[in-house]
DRENTORKOL-3810 file (N, C-alpha, C; in nm, 4 decimals):
REM DRENTORKOL-3810
@n.u->1.3335; n.v->1.0977; n.w->0.7197; ca.u->1.1914; ca.v->1.0757; ca.w->0.7121; c.u->1.1560; c.v->0.9513; c.w->0.7927
@n.u->1.0500; n.v->0.9608; n.w->0.8682; ca.u->1.0054; ca.v->0.8442; ca.w->0.9440; c.u->0.9195; c.v->0.7567; c.w->0.8565
@n.u->0.8846; n.v->0.6413; n.w->0.9078; ca.u->0.8052; ca.v->0.5447; ca.w->0.8327; c.u->0.6569; c.v->0.5603; c.w->0.8623
@n.u->0.6166; n.v->0.6663; n.w->0.9293; ca.u->0.4768; ca.v->0.6859; ca.w->0.9646; c.u->0.4336; c.v->0.8251; c.w->0.9213
@n.u->0.3187; n.v->0.8319; n.w->0.8574; ca.u->0.2664; ca.v->0.9595; ca.w->0.8108; c.u->0.1262; c.v->0.9764; c.w->0.8664
@n.u->0.1017; n.v->1.0858; n.w->0.9343; ca.u->-0.0329; ca.v->1.1133; ca.w->0.9837; c.u->-0.1128; c.v->1.1741; c.w->0.8699
@n.u->-0.2303; n.v->1.1185; n.w->0.8433; ca.u->-0.3074; ca.v->1.1691; ca.w->0.7314; c.u->-0.3822; c.v->1.2955; c.w->0.7685
@n.u->-0.4087; n.v->1.3747; n.w->0.6690; ca.u->-0.4863; ca.v->1.4963; ca.w->0.6847; c.u->-0.6336; c.v->1.4608; c.w->0.6707
@n.u->-0.7196; n.v->1.5405; n.w->0.7254; ca.u->-0.8624; ca.v->1.5079; ca.w->0.7220; c.u->-0.9334; c.v->1.5656; c.w->0.6000
@n.u->-0.8586; n.v->1.5924; n.w->0.4947; ca.u->-0.9200; ca.v->1.6425; ca.w->0.3725; c.u->-0.9968; c.v->1.5305; c.w->0.3047
@n.u->-1.1159; n.v->1.5604; n.w->0.2576; ca.u->-1.1964; ca.v->1.4613; ca.w->0.1895; c.u->-1.2353; c.v->1.5147; c.w->0.0527
@n.u->-1.2418; n.v->1.4241; n.w->-0.0441; ca.u->-1.2907; ca.v->1.4604; ca.w->-0.1757; c.u->-1.4029; c.v->1.3654; c.w->-0.2121
@n.u->-1.4999; n.v->1.4145; n.w->-0.2841; ca.u->-1.6121; ca.v->1.3284; ca.w->-0.3187; c.u->-1.5811; c.v->1.2488; c.w->-0.4441
@n.u->-1.6453; n.v->1.1353; n.w->-0.4554; ca.u->-1.6324; ca.v->1.0472; ca.w->-0.5703; c.u->-1.7719; c.v->0.9921; c.w->-0.5963
@n.u->-1.8284; n.v->1.0216; n.w->-0.7123; ca.u->-1.9663; ca.v->0.9842; ca.w->-0.7405; c.u->-1.9892; c.v->0.8341; c.w->-0.7377
@n.u->-1.8882; n.v->0.7530; n.w->-0.7692; ca.u->-1.9063; ca.v->0.6087; ca.w->-0.7710; c.u->-1.9103; c.v->0.5492; c.w->-0.6303
@n.u->-1.8665; n.v->0.6215; n.w->-0.5315; ca.u->-1.8682; ca.v->0.5766; ca.w->-0.3926; c.u->-1.9321; c.v->0.6848; c.w->-0.3069
@n.u->-2.0606; n.v->0.7098; n.w->-0.3286; ca.u->-2.1298; ca.v->0.8222; ca.w->-0.2679; c.u->-2.1250; c.v->0.8211; c.w->-0.1151
@n.u->-2.1235; n.v->0.7038; n.w->-0.0527; ca.u->-2.1252; ca.v->0.6965; ca.w->0.0927; c.u->-1.9857; c.v->0.6996; c.w->0.1535
@n.u->-1.8827; n.v->0.6863; n.w->0.0726; ca.u->-1.7457; ca.v->0.6844; ca.w->0.1223; c.u->-1.6682; c.v->0.8006; c.w->0.0627
@n.u->-1.5636; n.v->0.8390; n.w->0.1309; ca.u->-1.4827; ca.v->0.9512; ca.w->0.0847; c.u->-1.3382; c.v->0.9080; c.w->0.0696
@n.u->-1.2676; n.v->0.9751; n.w->-0.0179; ca.u->-1.1232; ca.v->0.9571; ca.w->-0.0310; c.u->-1.0566; c.v->1.0478; c.w->0.0707
@n.u->-0.9672; n.v->0.9922; n.w->0.1510; ca.u->-0.8955; ca.v->1.0694; ca.w->0.2515; c.u->-0.7524; c.v->1.0925; c.w->0.2040
@n.u->-0.7105; n.v->1.2171; n.w->0.2056; ca.u->-0.5747; ca.v->1.2501; ca.w->0.1643; c.u->-0.4775; c.v->1.2105; c.w->0.2746
@n.u->-0.3777; n.v->1.1321; n.w->0.2364; ca.u->-0.2775; ca.v->1.0840; ca.w->0.3311; c.u->-0.1526; c.v->1.1718; c.w->0.3278
@n.u->-0.0992; n.v->1.1938; n.w->0.2079; ca.u->0.0234; ca.v->1.2705; ca.w->0.1924; c.u->0.0421; c.v->1.2997; c.w->0.0438
@n.u->0.1515; n.v->1.3649; n.w->0.0113; ca.u->0.1895; ca.v->1.3830; ca.w->-0.1287; c.u->0.2691; c.v->1.2610; c.w->-0.1729
@n.u->0.2568; n.v->1.2253; n.w->-0.3001; ca.u->0.3292; ca.v->1.1090; ca.w->-0.3513; c.u->0.4806; c.v->1.1277; c.w->-0.3330
@n.u->0.5277; n.v->1.2503; n.w->-0.3410; ca.u->0.6707; ca.v->1.2777; ca.w->-0.3231; c.u->0.7183; c.v->1.2489; c.w->-0.1807
@n.u->0.6249; n.v->1.2388; n.w->-0.0844; ca.u->0.6612; ca.v->1.2085; ca.w->0.0539; c.u->0.6972; c.v->1.0616; c.w->0.0743
@n.u->0.6623; n.v->0.9760; n.w->-0.0225; ca.u->0.6926; ca.v->0.8335; ca.w->-0.0118; c.u->0.8023; c.v->0.8015; c.w->-0.1126
@n.u->0.9176; n.v->0.7640; n.w->-0.0644; ca.u->1.0286; ca.v->0.7288; ca.w->-0.1522; c.u->0.9866; c.v->0.6165; c.w->-0.2456
@n.u->1.0271; n.v->0.6264; n.w->-0.3716; ca.u->0.9911; ca.v->0.5256; ca.w->-0.4708; c.u->1.0376; c.v->0.3869; c.w->-0.4266
@n.u->0.9495; n.v->0.2891; n.w->-0.4502; ca.u->0.9754; ca.v->0.1484; ca.w->-0.4198; c.u->0.9996; c.v->0.1214; c.w->-0.2717
@n.u->0.9284; n.v->0.1978; n.w->-0.1880; ca.u->0.9278; ca.v->0.1744; ca.w->-0.0436; c.u->0.7849; c.v->0.1907; c.w->0.0069
@n.u->0.7681; n.v->0.1666; n.w->0.1359; ca.u->0.6373; ca.v->0.1814; ca.w->0.1977; c.u->0.6425; c.v->0.2732; c.w->0.3177
@n.u->0.5248; n.v->0.3213; n.w->0.3556; ca.u->0.5074; ca.v->0.4001; ca.w->0.4781; c.u->0.3829; c.v->0.3485; c.w->0.5485
@n.u->0.3686; n.v->0.3873; n.w->0.6719; ca.u->0.2524; ca.v->0.3482; ca.w->0.7500; c.u->0.1655; c.v->0.4707; c.w->0.7747
@n.u->0.0350; n.v->0.4538; n.w->0.7571; ca.u->-0.0612; ca.v->0.5600; ca.w->0.7866; c.u->-0.1709; c.v->0.5004; c.w->0.8735
@n.u->-0.2414; n.v->0.5856; n.w->0.9453; ca.u->-0.3532; ca.v->0.5390; ca.w->1.0265; c.u->-0.4835; c.v->0.5730; c.w->0.9561
@n.u->-0.5721; n.v->0.4756; n.w->0.9479; ca.u->-0.7038; ca.v->0.4949; ca.w->0.8877; c.u->-0.8067; c.v->0.4353; c.w->0.9821
@n.u->-0.8875; n.v->0.5210; n.w->1.0412; ca.u->-0.9924; ca.v->0.4771; ca.w->1.1341; c.u->-0.9380; c.v->0.3862; c.w->1.2443
@n.u->-0.8237; n.v->0.4229; n.w->1.2993; ca.u->-0.7656; ca.v->0.3482; ca.w->1.4098; c.u->-0.6865; c.v->0.2250; c.w->1.3703
@n.u->-0.6721; n.v->0.1984; n.w->1.2406; ca.u->-0.5958; ca.v->0.0821; ca.w->1.1944; c.u->-0.4742; c.v->0.1290; c.w->1.1161
@n.u->-0.3653; n.v->0.0524; n.w->1.1275; ca.u->-0.2451; ca.v->0.0849; ca.w->1.0526; c.u->-0.2539; c.v->0.0267; c.w->0.9122
@n.u->-0.2249; n.v->0.1119; n.w->0.8142; ca.u->-0.2273; ca.v->0.0726; ca.w->0.6740; c.u->-0.0881; c.v->0.0958; c.w->0.6157
@n.u->-0.0365; n.v->-0.0053; n.w->0.5462; ca.u->0.0927; ca.v->0.0069; ca.w->0.4780; c.u->0.0654; c.v->0.0525; c.w->0.3354
@n.u->0.1245; n.v->0.1652; n.w->0.2960; ca.u->0.1067; ca.v->0.2202; ca.w->0.1616; c.u->0.2414; c.v->0.2131; c.w->0.0904
@n.u->0.2394; n.v->0.1566; n.w->-0.0293; ca.u->0.3621; ca.v->0.1375; ca.w->-0.1061; c.u->0.3587; c.v->0.2212; c.w->-0.2333
@n.u->0.4688; n.v->0.2913; n.w->-0.2589; ca.u->0.4868; ca.v->0.3712; ca.w->-0.3807; c.u->0.5756; c.v->0.2890; c.w->-0.4733
@n.u->0.5159; n.v->0.2408; n.w->-0.5799; ca.u->0.5881; ca.v->0.1536; ca.w->-0.6719; c.u->0.6117; c.v->0.2271; c.w->-0.8026
@n.u->0.7358; n.v->0.2263; n.w->-0.8470; ca.u->0.7662; ca.v->0.2782; ca.w->-0.9793; c.u->0.8406; c.v->0.1693; c.w->-1.0540
@n.u->0.7682; n.v->0.1029; n.w->-1.1413; ca.u->0.8249; ca.v->-0.0087; ca.w->-1.2163; c.u->0.9233; c.v->0.0429; c.w->-1.3205
@n.u->1.0271; n.v->-0.0334; n.w->-1.3398; ca.u->1.1205; ca.v->-0.0024; ca.w->-1.4476; c.u->1.0511; c.v->-0.0308; c.w->-1.5805
@n.u->1.0744; n.v->0.0494; n.w->-1.6799; ca.u->1.0046; ca.v->0.0329; ca.w->-1.8074; c.u->1.0343; c.v->-0.1022; c.w->-1.8722
@n.u->1.1501; n.v->-0.1604; n.w->-1.8464; ca.u->1.1814; ca.v->-0.2916; ca.w->-1.9037; c.u->1.1125; c.v->-0.4045; c.w->-1.8280
@n.u->1.0694; n.v->-0.3777; n.w->-1.7052; ca.u->1.0090; ca.v->-0.4801; ca.w->-1.6219; c.u->0.8603; c.v->-0.4988; c.w->-1.6529
@n.u->0.7877; n.v->-0.3893; n.w->-1.6708; ca.u->0.6443; ca.v->-0.3965; ca.w->-1.6981; c.u->0.6126; c.v->-0.2979; c.w->-1.8103
@n.u->0.6042; n.v->-0.3478; n.w->-1.9296; ca.u->0.5841; ca.v->-0.2620; ca.w->-2.0461; c.u->0.4558; c.v->-0.1804; c.w->-2.0349
@n.u->0.3548; n.v->-0.2328; n.w->-1.9661; ca.u->0.2284; ca.v->-0.1611; ca.w->-1.9540; c.u->0.2383; c.v->-0.0408; c.w->-1.8601
@n.u->0.3405; n.v->-0.0341; n.w->-1.7748; ca.u->0.3538; ca.v->0.0762; ca.w->-1.6809; c.u->0.4503; c.v->0.1838; c.w->-1.7281
@n.u->0.5502; n.v->0.1442; n.w->-1.8026; ca.u->0.6488; ca.v->0.2379; ca.w->-1.8572; c.u->0.7069; c.v->0.3293; c.w->-1.7503
@n.u->0.7309; n.v->0.2772; n.w->-1.6329; ca.u->0.7951; ca.v->0.3550; ca.w->-1.5284; c.u->0.7062; c.v->0.4506; c.w->-1.4532
@n.u->0.5765; n.v->0.4456; n.w->-1.4705; ca.u->0.4863; ca.v->0.5354; ca.w->-1.3995; c.u->0.4673; c.v->0.4905; c.w->-1.2552
@n.u->0.4427; n.v->0.5861; n.w->-1.1671; ca.u->0.4181; ca.v->0.5547; ca.w->-1.0267; c.u->0.2798; c.v->0.4951; c.w->-1.0082
@n.u->0.2705; n.v->0.4031; n.w->-0.9131; ca.u->0.1416; ca.v->0.3521; ca.w->-0.8686; c.u->0.1512; c.v->0.3277; c.w->-0.7193
@n.u->0.0372; n.v->0.3185; n.w->-0.6530; ca.u->0.0345; ca.v->0.2941; ca.w->-0.5098; c.u->-0.0522; c.v->0.1726; c.w->-0.4802
@n.u->-0.0137; n.v->0.1017; n.w->-0.3747; ca.u->-0.0866; ca.v->-0.0154; ca.w->-0.3254; c.u->-0.0978; c.v->-0.0004; c.w->-0.1750
@n.u->-0.2047; n.v->-0.0568; n.w->-0.1166; ca.u->-0.2227; ca.v->-0.0448; ca.w->0.0281; c.u->-0.2764; c.v->-0.1752; c.w->0.0861
@n.u->-0.2133; n.v->-0.2189; n.w->0.1950; ca.u->-0.2539; ca.v->-0.3393; ca.w->0.2664; c.u->-0.2501; c.v->-0.3107; c.w->0.4166
@n.u->-0.3049; n.v->-0.4012; n.w->0.4932; ca.u->-0.2937; ca.v->-0.3947; ca.w->0.6384; c.u->-0.1457; c.v->-0.4010; c.w->0.6768
@n.u->-0.1048; n.v->-0.3230; n.w->0.7739; ca.u->0.0356; ca.v->-0.3199; ca.w->0.8149; c.u->0.0714; c.v->-0.4347; c.w->0.9096
@n.u->-0.0284; n.v->-0.5058; n.w->0.9599; ca.u->-0.0040; ca.v->-0.6115; ca.w->1.0577; c.u->0.0414; c.v->-0.7402; c.w->0.9915
@n.u->0.1584; n.v->-0.7875; n.w->1.0321; ca.u->0.2082; ca.v->-0.9185; ca.w->0.9889; c.u->0.1380; c.v->-1.0215; c.w->1.0769
@n.u->0.0499; n.v->-1.1046; n.w->1.0176; ca.u->-0.0270; ca.v->-1.1972; ca.w->1.1001; c.u->0.0566; c.v->-1.3103; c.w->1.1610
@n.u->0.1746; n.v->-1.3346; n.w->1.1094; ca.u->0.2609; ca.v->-1.4394; ca.w->1.1628; c.u->0.3425; c.v->-1.3874; c.w->1.2813
@n.u->0.3981; n.v->-1.2679; n.w->1.2678; ca.u->0.4806; ca.v->-1.2090; ca.w->1.3733; c.u->0.3972; c.v->-1.1300; c.w->1.4747
@n.u->0.2706; n.v->-1.1034; n.w->1.4404; ca.u->0.1812; ca.v->-1.0233; ca.w->1.5269; c.u->0.2413; c.v->-0.8856; c.w->1.5558
@n.u->0.2992; n.v->-0.8247; n.w->1.4509; ca.u->0.3612; ca.v->-0.6931; ca.w->1.4640; c.u->0.3268; c.v->-0.6085; c.w->1.3413
@n.u->0.3122; n.v->-0.4791; n.w->1.3621; ca.u->0.2825; ca.v->-0.3852; ca.w->1.2534; c.u->0.4123; c.v->-0.3452; c.w->1.1849
@n.u->0.4537; n.v->-0.4253; n.w->1.0855; ca.u->0.5847; ca.v->-0.4044; ca.w->1.0235; c.u->0.5845; c.v->-0.4139; c.w->0.8711
@n.u->0.4732; n.v->-0.4483; n.w->0.8095; ca.u->0.4767; ca.v->-0.4748; ca.w->0.6654; c.u->0.5175; c.v->-0.3527; c.w->0.5824
@n.u->0.4919; n.v->-0.2320; n.w->0.6318; ca.u->0.5320; ca.v->-0.1121; ca.w->0.5576; c.u->0.6834; c.v->-0.1031; c.w->0.5413
@n.u->0.7572; n.v->-0.1758; n.w->0.6240; ca.u->0.9033; ca.v->-0.1762; ca.w->0.6176; c.u->0.9578; c.v->-0.2942; c.w->0.5375
@n.u->0.8682; n.v->-0.3715; n.w->0.4770; ca.u->0.9091; ca.v->-0.4903; ca.w->0.4042; c.u->0.9696; c.v->-0.4607; c.w->0.2677
@n.u->1.0275; n.v->-0.5635; n.w->0.2097; ca.u->1.0905; ca.v->-0.5559; ca.w->0.0783; c.u->0.9862; c.v->-0.5823; c.w->-0.0299
@n.u->0.9752; n.v->-0.4918; n.w->-0.1265; ca.u->0.8813; ca.v->-0.5080; ca.w->-0.2382; c.u->0.9468; c.v->-0.5957; c.w->-0.3442
@n.u->0.8728; n.v->-0.6964; n.w->-0.3887; ca.u->0.9216; ca.v->-0.7852; ca.w->-0.4937; c.u->0.8172; c.v->-0.7932; c.w->-0.6042
@n.u->0.8589; n.v->-0.8454; n.w->-0.7189; ca.u->0.7681; ca.v->-0.8619; ca.w->-0.8315; c.u->0.7826; c.v->-1.0039; c.w->-0.8858
@n.u->0.6680; n.v->-1.0701; n.w->-0.9036; ca.u->0.6656; ca.v->-1.2045; ca.w->-0.9611; c.u->0.5453; c.v->-1.2128; c.w->-1.0542
@n.u->0.5679; n.v->-1.2594; n.w->-1.1746; ca.u->0.4584; ca.v->-1.2775; ca.w->-1.2710; c.u->0.3709; c.v->-1.1525; c.w->-1.2835
@n.u->0.4336; n.v->-1.0385; n.w->-1.2927; ca.u->0.3681; ca.v->-0.9085; ca.w->-1.3087; c.u->0.2733; c.v->-0.8748; c.w->-1.1944
@n.u->0.3021; n.v->-0.9246; n.w->-1.0736; ca.u->0.2302; ca.v->-0.8856; ca.w->-0.9530; c.u->0.3325; c.v->-0.8458; c.w->-0.8480
@n.u->0.2940; n.v->-0.7499; n.w->-0.7647; ca.u->0.3825; ca.v->-0.7021; ca.w->-0.6599; c.u->0.3489; c.v->-0.7676; c.w->-0.5271
@n.u->0.4552; n.v->-0.7942; n.w->-0.4494; ca.u->0.4435; ca.v->-0.8544; ca.w->-0.3176; c.u->0.5294; c.v->-0.7755; c.w->-0.2209
@n.u->0.4998; n.v->-0.7883; n.w->-0.0921; ca.u->0.5884; ca.v->-0.7354; ca.w->0.0099; c.u->0.6275; c.v->-0.8521; c.w->0.0996
@n.u->0.7578; n.v->-0.8625; n.w->0.1274; ca.u->0.8097; ca.v->-0.9650; ca.w->0.2176; c.u->0.8221; c.v->-0.9040; c.w->0.3561
@n.u->0.7629; n.v->-0.9697; n.w->0.4536; ca.u->0.7708; ca.v->-0.9216; ca.w->0.5909; c.u->0.9170; c.v->-0.9109; c.w->0.6334
@n.u->0.9540; n.v->-0.8005; n.w->0.6981; ca.u->1.0930; ca.v->-0.7870; ca.w->0.7419; c.u->1.1287; c.v->-0.8808; c.w->0.8574
@n.u->1.0292; n.v->-0.9429; n.w->0.9196; ca.u->1.0576; ca.v->-1.0305; ca.w->1.0331; c.u->1.0681; c.v->-1.1774; c.w->0.9935
@n.u->0.9614; n.v->-1.2345; n.w->0.9414; ca.u->0.9602; ca.v->-1.3779; ca.w->0.9133; c.u->0.9620; c.v->-1.4098; c.w->0.7641
@n.u->0.9636; n.v->-1.3074; n.w->0.6819; ca.u->0.9844; ca.v->-1.3172; ca.w->0.5368; c.u->0.8674; c.v->-1.3731; c.w->0.4548
@n.u->0.7489; n.v->-1.3932; n.w->0.5141; ca.u->0.6345; ca.v->-1.4330; ca.w->0.4319; c.u->0.6044; c.v->-1.3199; c.w->0.3349
@n.u->0.5582; n.v->-1.3568; n.w->0.2149; ca.u->0.5276; ca.v->-1.2585; ca.w->0.1112; c.u->0.3765; c.v->-1.2458; c.w->0.0953
@n.u->0.3300; n.v->-1.1206; n.w->0.0858; ca.u->0.1880; ca.v->-1.0920; ca.w->0.0698; c.u->0.1664; c.v->-1.0160; c.w->-0.0605
@n.u->0.0687; n.v->-1.0599; n.w->-0.1388; ca.u->0.0351; ca.v->-0.9932; ca.w->-0.2638; c.u->-0.0243; c.v->-0.8563; c.w->-0.2328
@n.u->0.0252; n.v->-0.7535; n.w->-0.2984; ca.u->-0.0238; ca.v->-0.6179; ca.w->-0.2725; c.u->-0.1600; c.v->-0.5917; c.w->-0.3363
@n.u->-0.2057; n.v->-0.6788; n.w->-0.4257; ca.u->-0.3389; ca.v->-0.6635; ca.w->-0.4848; c.u->-0.4456; c.v->-0.7403; c.w->-0.4081
@n.u->-0.4131; n.v->-0.8622; n.w->-0.3651; ca.u->-0.5139; ca.v->-0.9489; ca.w->-0.3026; c.u->-0.4942; c.v->-0.9693; c.w->-0.1526
@n.u->-0.3742; n.v->-0.9462; n.w->-0.1015; ca.u->-0.3435; ca.v->-0.9728; ca.w->0.0387; c.u->-0.3084; c.v->-1.1176; c.w->0.0667
@n.u->-0.3115; n.v->-1.2020; n.w->-0.0358; ca.u->-0.2849; ca.v->-1.3456; ca.w->-0.0230; c.u->-0.1391; c.v->-1.3715; c.w->0.0147
@n.u->-0.1172; n.v->-1.4582; n.w->0.1149; ca.u->0.0180; ca.v->-1.4979; ca.w->0.1541; c.u->0.0674; c.v->-1.6045; c.w->0.0574
@n.u->0.1872; n.v->-1.5873; n.w->0.0045; ca.u->0.2461; ca.v->-1.6834; ca.w->-0.0890; c.u->0.2820; c.v->-1.8155; c.w->-0.0212
@n.u->0.3223; n.v->-1.8101; n.w->0.1042; ca.u->0.3695; ca.v->-1.9299; ca.w->0.1725; c.u->0.2579; c.v->-2.0072; c.w->0.2432
@n.u->0.1436; n.v->-1.9440; n.w->0.2664; ca.u->0.0314; ca.v->-2.0090; ca.w->0.3338; c.u->-0.0982; c.v->-1.9547; c.w->0.2742
@n.u->-0.1565; n.v->-2.0284; n.w->0.1819; ca.u->-0.2745; ca.v->-1.9820; ca.w->0.1079; c.u->-0.3973; c.v->-1.9611; c.w->0.1955
@n.u->-0.3944; n.v->-2.0088; n.w->0.3194; ca.u->-0.5083; ca.v->-1.9887; ca.w->0.4090; c.u->-0.5059; c.v->-1.8501; c.w->0.4734
@n.u->-0.3961; n.v->-1.7770; n.w->0.4561; ca.u->-0.3816; ca.v->-1.6457; ca.w->0.5186; c.u->-0.3961; c.v->-1.5358; c.w->0.4137
@n.u->-0.4912; n.v->-1.4460; n.w->0.4385; ca.u->-0.5133; ca.v->-1.3300; ca.w->0.3520; c.u->-0.5286; c.v->-1.2079; c.w->0.4423
@n.u->-0.4531; n.v->-1.1033; n.w->0.4139; ca.u->-0.4648; ca.v->-0.9803; ca.w->0.4922; c.u->-0.5493; c.v->-0.8787; c.w->0.4148
@n.u->-0.6107; n.v->-0.7841; n.w->0.4855; ca.u->-0.6942; ca.v->-0.6838; ca.w->0.4179; c.u->-0.6139; c.v->-0.5954; c.w->0.3221
@n.u->-0.6781; n.v->-0.5579; n.w->0.2122; ca.u->-0.6231; ca.v->-0.4601; ca.w->0.1186; c.u->-0.7131; c.v->-0.3377; c.w->0.1217
@n.u->-0.6627; n.v->-0.2265; n.w->0.0749; ca.u->-0.7370; ca.v->-0.1009; ca.w->0.0770; c.u->-0.7324; c.v->-0.0357; c.w->-0.0600
@n.u->-0.8402; n.v->0.0357; n.w->-0.0929; ca.u->-0.8416; ca.v->0.1132; ca.w->-0.2165; c.u->-0.7563; c.v->0.2369; c.w->-0.1936
@n.u->-0.6648; n.v->0.2600; n.w->-0.2865; ca.u->-0.5725; ca.v->0.3726; ca.w->-0.2768; c.u->-0.5502; c.v->0.4265; c.w->-0.4175
@n.u->-0.5237; n.v->0.5554; n.w->-0.4271; ca.u->-0.5008; ca.v->0.6157; ca.w->-0.5584; c.u->-0.4071; c.v->0.7346; c.w->-0.5468
@n.u->-0.3540; n.v->0.7715; n.w->-0.6637; ca.u->-0.2806; ca.v->0.8969; ca.w->-0.6762; c.u->-0.3753; c.v->0.9928; c.w->-0.7475
@n.u->-0.4067; n.v->1.1030; n.w->-0.6840; ca.u->-0.4967; ca.v->1.2039; ca.w->-0.7382; c.u->-0.4170; c.v->1.3340; c.w->-0.7506
@n.u->-0.3711; n.v->1.3630; n.w->-0.8714; ca.u->-0.2785; ca.v->1.4755; ca.w->-0.8895; c.u->-0.1457; c.v->1.4365; c.w->-0.8279
@n.u->-0.1051; n.v->1.5072; n.w->-0.7226; ca.u->0.0178; ca.v->1.4702; ca.w->-0.6516; c.u->-0.0116; c.v->1.4159; c.w->-0.5127
@n.u->-0.1390; n.v->1.3822; n.w->-0.4851; ca.u->-0.1804; ca.v->1.3346; ca.w->-0.3542; c.u->-0.2052; c.v->1.1849; c.w->-0.3512
@n.u->-0.1664; n.v->1.1207; n.w->-0.2422; ca.u->-0.2013; ca.v->0.9802; ca.w->-0.2178; c.u->-0.3266; c.v->0.9811; c.w->-0.1328
@n.u->-0.4291; n.v->0.9076; n.w->-0.1781; ca.u->-0.5564; ca.v->0.9057; ca.w->-0.1073; c.u->-0.6013; c.v->0.7616; c.w->-0.0834
@n.u->-0.6547; n.v->0.7383; n.w->0.0381; ca.u->-0.7139; ca.v->0.6104; ca.w->0.0743; c.u->-0.8649; c.v->0.6232; c.w->0.0778
@n.u->-0.9344; n.v->0.5179; n.w->0.0347; ca.u->-1.0799; ca.v->0.5160; ca.w->0.0443; c.u->-1.1176; c.v->0.4908; c.w->0.1896
@n.u->-1.2037; n.v->0.5751; n.w->0.2399; ca.u->-1.2513; ca.v->0.5595; ca.w->0.3766; c.u->-1.3202; c.v->0.4233; c.w->0.3914
@n.u->-1.2870; n.v->0.3527; n.w->0.4978; ca.u->-1.3444; ca.v->0.2176; ca.w->0.5184; c.u->-1.4895; c.v->0.2242; c.w->0.5618
END
């Protein structure tokens, strides 16, 4: 499996976001647990991570899958590589460490752990049935 998935142009409506649509990217089974893939959304690379927490690690998750999405561009290395980074957990938050220069970015906020002045974009993402969907920007 490659690290890049071309999204399908399927759209589903969501009443809370009437002007935006959820775009189907792939099936959740297409993303290996606790890894990331890269998808294109409106000409930008987005890193999507499939996280399955161990039940002993996060009692509130009990091992259920969840997805997170951030910009794939590492602002320090100026390369689209974050989807290949190592997922870590600290204080019940998930981070990805850049595979190049090792800066860590929060998967919820985009905040860099090593330089608080750097924040990368995050994206709304969900699992809908067995589909991974990104909110259209």
